[in-house]
N, C-alpha and C positions, 0 to 999 in steps of 0.2 A: 315111329319109324318116320326121319327127315325126309321130305321132298327133294328130288335132284334139284341142284341148280343150274342156272342160265347157262353157266360155261359147260357144266354137265351134258344137258340138252344139245347143246350146239356143238359139241364134240361129236363126230361121225364114230359110229361102232366100228370095231376092228372086224375086218373079213377073213376069207382064208387067204392062203399062201398062193401068190401066181408068178409065173416064170416070168421075167419081164425083160432081163438085161443076158444076153446072148454070151457066148463063150468071147468071140470077136470082140465085142464092143468093150466087156470086163478086162482083158487081156491088154488091147491098144488105150484104156483108160489110164492102167497104172504103168504101160510103159510110158505114156505121152507125162505121167505126173514126174515118174523118176528123172525121164531127160529134160525137162523143163526144169527142174530143182538145180543141175548140174548146169545146164544151159545157161541159165540166172546168174550162178555164182560164178561160172568163168569167164560169161558173158564181162562182167562188172570187174572181172582181174584186166582183161583186157582194156576196157574202157579206161581205167587209171593208168596207162601206158599214154593217153592223149586225151584227159576229160573234157573235152569239148566237142561240140556239135555245130555243124554246120550246114549252110544252104547251097547247093552250086555242085559244080565237079571238085572243086579244089578250096584245100582249107585256106583261108587268107593268109597272106604274107605282106603285099603293099596296100591291101584292102582289109577290111573286116565283115565278115558274113558269117560270124558267130551268133546264134540264137540261144548256147547253152555254154557257159561256163561252169564248174565246180572244181574247188581248189584253196589255196592256202596265201596269206599276204601279210606282210607287216605293216601297221598302221600306228602315222603319232600317237593319235591318243589311245586305244584300245591293245598296240603290242601285236603279237602274231596273231591272226583269226581265220576260220577258215569261213568260205563265202561259197553261195551260189548264185551265179550272175544269171537272169533268164531275161531275153530281150532287152538288155543294157543295164535292169533292174537288180543290185544286188541286195542279197539276204545274208544276215549273217547266221552259220550254220554250224560254229564251233563247236566242235565235241561229238559231233557226229556223221557231218559233211566236209572235207577239205581238210579240216583239221581236227587231229583227236590225240588223246593220251592209251597207249596200249597199256597191256598189262605189266610190262617192265617200267611204265612211267615216264617212257620215252614220247616225247611229242612226234607225231608222224604228220606228214605233210600229203595225205593221199586223198583222192575224191572218195573212195569209200572203204569202210574200216576194214580190218584184216577177218573178222568176224562174219564180214558180208560175202568174202573171194574165196575161188578155190585156185589155186591153194591160199592158205593165208597170211603167207607171206609176198613179197611183191615177185611174180615169177611169171613173165610174159610168156614166156615159151611151151610151160606145161598150159597155162591157161589155153591156150591156142588148141593144144593138143586134144583138150579135154572138151574145148566147147564143140572141136569138129568133129570129134567121135560122137558123141550124143546128137551132133546137127545131122548126122546120116541116120543116125534109130530113129530121132524124130520125122525126117523126110520120109522114109522107108515105111514107117508105121502109118505115117497118114496115108499114103499111097495105098496101103493093105485094107487101112481102115474103111478107105473110100470105094476099093473095089468087093469088099466081102458085104458094104450096106447098100451096094447098089446091087449085087445079086439077092441077096435075102430080102429086099425091100425095105430093109430099114431105113434109106435113105429117105425115101417116098413117103414113109408111113408115120416116121418118127421124127424127120428132121426138118422138111422142108413145110413150112405154114402152108394150111388152107385157107379160103375165106371163111369159112365155118371159125376157124380160130383167129383169126384177126377180127370177126366181130365180137367173139367173147373177151379180146384183151381189156376193155375196160372193168368188166366182172373181176377178172382174174388178177387186174391189179391191185382192184377195191381188197380184194380177198388175201392179197399176200401183204400189204399195208396193215391188215386187220389181223396178221400169222394164221390165217385159216388155210388149211392146207390139204388138199383132195388127196389120196392116194390112190392115184389108177395105173392102170397097164399103160396109158399112153403117155407122151410129155404134154403138159399143158402149154398154153401158148407162150408166155413168158420163158419156159424152157426153150421151146423151140427155136426162138428167134434168138436167144444167147448161145446157144448149140451152134445154130445155123453160121451165125455171125465168127463165133470162133473157128469153127472145121472150115467154114468156105470163105472168109475174109482173112481173119487176124493170121491162121498158120501159114494159109500160102503166103501171105504178104512177108510173113517172118521169114519163110525160104526164099521168096524172091528177091527181096533184100539183101539176103545173106550173100546169095549167088553174085550178085550187083556189085557186090566189096572186094569177090574174089578176081585178081590179076589176070587167074590163067581163064577162066569163066570170061572176062572182059575181052579177052583177044578171042575166044569162039564165037560170042555173042555180045558185041558190044552194044546193041540196041536196046536191050534190057535197062543197063545203068541209063541210058538216055530216054527212054521212058519213065523212069523214075527219079529225073530232073538232075541226074548225075551221081556220082561215087558219094561223095560228101551227103546230099540228100537221102539217098538211101540209106545210109548209116544212122543218119535223123530220125527216118522214119521207123527204121529197124529198132531204134530205143525207143520209140513212143509206140511201138507195137508191141515193145516187151513190159512197157509199164499198164496197157490195157489188159495183157495177159494175166499179170500180176492182180490188178484190179478184178478181174472176173475170177481168180484162184479168190480173192478173199471174199468175195459177195456170194459163191460156191460154198464155200465152207460155213459161212452164216447161215443160208438156207438149208444145209445138212442139218445143222446142230437145231435149227428152227423146226425142221422138217420131224423130226425125229432120229438122231444120227443110228440107232441100233438097227431100224428098218432101212435106213438108205445104205449104212455099211453091208448089211447083208447081201442086200441087192446086186452090189458093185460088185461083191467078193462070190457068193455064190451063184447068183442070179434071181434068186427067190427072194417076193416080195411082198408085204401082206398090205392088201387094199382094203378100202373101206368096205363095209357090208355093201352099201348100195351098187358097189361095184360088182359083185359077184348076183346079186340079185337082177341087173341087168344082162346080164350074162345067162 
């Protein structure tokens, strides 16, 4: 009989199933996933109506305060091309941003191609209806989660990092870089920091900047746009926050795949999670 390999010895033994994710956590997780999907694609549709971001209260007419532009142009050397202009520097993005060829072979001059927007054709009115509908669902779900998390203790126990979590950060970071994952009931420090950042910073900031761009809300509470540096600055922050949420989603999916997708999906669907054997022994 062959001796166990070093990898086999390092891998923690599987333990019993434990109840990790509450019903409130699971429901809000999937509602957020659905809402963010429609918010992203409808938001890109809205962005296509004016594919530029500015700093300040107004977009520049007699002055240039743009920090980002996406579009198409005709050049003397290369002909028509798509571009992304970031802080005055242009990048050629023909074929995927600014200028692309659709399924019918027609060249489209749009910031984001149709397959990235809802609806796939240019329709600002429908994009706004979809965006606002899911924005309300998104906001109500966040408030619901916060109340449930405070009542159940989930917020204090699983989201807010403690001093012992911060002290364990170097070791936890090293384990993740080596793809060594510990399957426990409680979240590790990287999960706590990332979830706290998303739930307590990025999501509220997304809602606040969205409200700051609303003319109706501006009339009732003009101070919000002022705090954020003006309506155009709020729009820019809104866009950057969207990019950060997309980045979190990508990393989240990679970590789920690396840590064991079946176990992770079972946890967020049924609530039951298979912990390491040491987890059960400690309890």
